C-alpha positions, 0 to 999 in steps of 0.5 A: 021937942018932937023937932029936936027928937027928930033930928037926933034920930037922923043924925044917928041913923046917918051915922050908923049907915055912914061907912069911914073911907078906907085909909089910902096913903097919897104921896105926890099924887099916887097911892103909896104903901111903905113900911120898914118892918123891923125882924130879926132875920139876916138880909140872905134870909129875908131875901130868900123868904121874898122869892118863895113869896113871890114865886107862891102869891103871883101867878108867875113870878119871874114874869112879873120880876123887873129887878132881881138883885140878890146882892143888895137885897132887891127885887122889884114886881109889877103885875096886874091885877083885875077885881070883879064886883056887882053894884046895884045889880051890874058888874063892875071891872077895875083894873090895877098895875102894881109895883112892888119893891122890897129892900132886904137889909140884916134885921129889917125889909122896907116894902113899897107898893105903887098903884101905877095904873088904875082903871075902872069900867064905868068911871074915869076918876083917879084915886085921889078924885075918888077920896075926894068924892068919897068924903063929899068934897068934890062932885061928880057926874059919873060918880056918887059918894056911895059908888066912890067909897066901893071903889076906895073899898076894892082898892083897900081889899086889894092891897092890904091883903097883899101886904098881909101875904108879904109879912107873912112870907117874910117871917122866917120863924113861919117855917116850921119844917 
C-alpha cells in the first residue's frame, strides 16, 4: 500500500511540474505559421491596414519589406528578431530570421510566417530537433528536455504576439477615429 501511494504521489507530482511543448507548426522541416482569416473589408482596406501595421510593428517597415505589390494585395517582409533570456543564471541569446507574407483579397487575408534561420548561442539544434528533445524522443549532449522546452517557449513567445498584433492591425473596426 505504501509503495502504491508513493508511486501515485510521484505520478501526480511529475504531472504537476511537467510543461506542455508549445505547438510550433512544422511543414517540410520548416516552421510555418499560416492562417486564412475571414473579415468584412475590401482588399484595398486590408492592404492599407497591412501597410500601417508593418510601419508600426517593425523598426523600419521599408527596410524589412522585400515585396510590396498593392495591385495584387501582397506584401513580403523579412526581419531579424533577437530574444535574450536567462537560464540557470546565465544570459542566453536566440536569433531568428523571419519571413512574413500576407496576401489580401476582398473579405479575407492569409498570413504565412516562416522562421528561415534559427541560431541559439549555446546549442546548435534545429527547431524540429528541439521539439524531439523536449518530447524526450531524442537525446543531445548539448541540450536537455527542460532547456529545449525553454528555447521552444522563446520561439512561441516571439511569433504568437506578432500574429496577435497582425490580426489586430488588420481589423478595420479597431479604427474609431
